[in-house]
GULUM-811209 format. One line per field, with one value per residue (C-alpha): residue in one letter; y, x, z. Coordinates in Angstrom, 2 decimals. Layout:
REM GULUM-811209
residu: c(A, ...)
v: c(Y, ...)
u: c(X, ...)
w: c(Z, ...)
***
This chain:
REM GULUM-811209
residu: c(M, K, R, F, A, T, P, G, V, Q, R, E, K, C, P, L, C, G, G, E, I, E, I, S, E, L, Y, Q, Y, S, H, D, F, K, I, T, K, S, G, R, I, S, K, R, Y, I, K, R, D, C, G, S, M, E, A, T, V, A, G, C, E, C, G, A, N, W, G, I, G, D, F, D, I, T, P, E, G, Y, F, V, D, Y, K, Y, E, E, A, E, K)
v: c(88.70, 89.58, 91.90, 91.52, 88.69, 90.77, 90.26, 93.77, 96.12, 96.02, 99.52, 101.27, 104.65, 106.18, 105.89, 109.25, 111.59, 109.57, 109.90, 107.33, 104.62, 103.92, 100.57, 100.20, 96.88, 97.49, 96.10, 96.21, 97.39, 97.62, 99.93, 97.86, 99.89, 98.75, 99.87, 101.66, 101.11, 104.15, 102.45, 104.73, 103.75, 104.33, 106.93, 104.52, 101.62, 98.78, 98.78, 95.29, 94.12, 92.09, 91.12, 91.87, 92.78, 91.07, 94.23, 96.11, 99.41, 101.66, 105.27, 108.26, 111.90, 112.88, 111.03, 107.78, 104.87, 101.11, 99.09, 95.40, 93.60, 96.58, 95.39, 92.50, 92.18, 89.36, 86.85, 88.72, 91.98, 93.79, 95.95, 94.81, 97.33, 96.15, 99.48, 101.98, 99.69, 102.24, 105.20, 105.64, 108.53)
u: c(180.39, 181.79, 184.76, 185.71, 185.57, 183.29, 179.53, 178.65, 175.88, 172.33, 171.38, 168.10, 169.72, 173.11, 175.50, 177.14, 174.18, 171.06, 169.89, 168.49, 170.77, 170.24, 171.33, 172.15, 172.37, 174.50, 173.46, 175.10, 173.40, 174.69, 173.73, 173.87, 174.32, 174.06, 176.12, 173.95, 174.05, 176.33, 178.87, 178.31, 177.17, 173.46, 172.35, 169.65, 170.45, 168.86, 169.39, 170.04, 170.18, 173.36, 172.44, 173.69, 177.30, 176.76, 177.86, 175.88, 176.89, 175.20, 175.47, 173.96, 173.68, 176.17, 178.96, 178.93, 179.34, 179.69, 181.35, 181.50, 182.29, 181.46, 177.90, 175.49, 171.77, 170.41, 167.92, 165.27, 166.21, 168.15, 171.23, 174.33, 177.20, 180.82, 182.46, 181.12, 180.75, 182.32, 180.18, 176.87, 174.45)
w: c(156.46, 159.86, 159.93, 163.57, 166.09, 168.34, 168.15, 166.89, 167.96, 166.65, 165.47, 164.77, 163.99, 163.22, 166.18, 165.37, 164.86, 165.61, 161.99, 159.61, 158.18, 154.48, 153.01, 149.30, 147.49, 144.41, 141.04, 137.66, 134.46, 130.92, 128.06, 124.88, 121.68, 118.06, 115.11, 112.54, 108.78, 108.49, 110.78, 113.77, 117.23, 117.70, 120.23, 121.39, 123.63, 125.54, 129.29, 130.65, 134.23, 134.66, 138.22, 141.67, 142.30, 145.66, 147.43, 150.04, 151.62, 154.17, 155.17, 156.92, 155.86, 158.60, 156.78, 158.72, 156.32, 156.34, 153.60, 152.90, 156.16, 158.39, 159.03, 158.61, 158.12, 160.26, 158.83, 160.84, 159.05, 161.79, 161.11, 163.06, 163.20, 163.51, 162.62, 165.18, 168.18, 170.53, 169.37, 171.13, 170.62)
***
């Protein structure tokens, strides 16, 4: 999802420090507990994958970060930056 009308800049590294950009696809999990015979919640649980939250964020150790709409991943797998277009390292 494009944030700006400009085409963006394809990046291989962080535009602020030259470090590695890490991309995180966010998923949602639940811990499902049962009520025991004594009426208390069990300490054991089943972890269930509830699927993708359809949110992807990216960041660098230097503090640079990209939220939803600040970047795209092309069908070819390239990172396109809309947030730090002016910054160049």
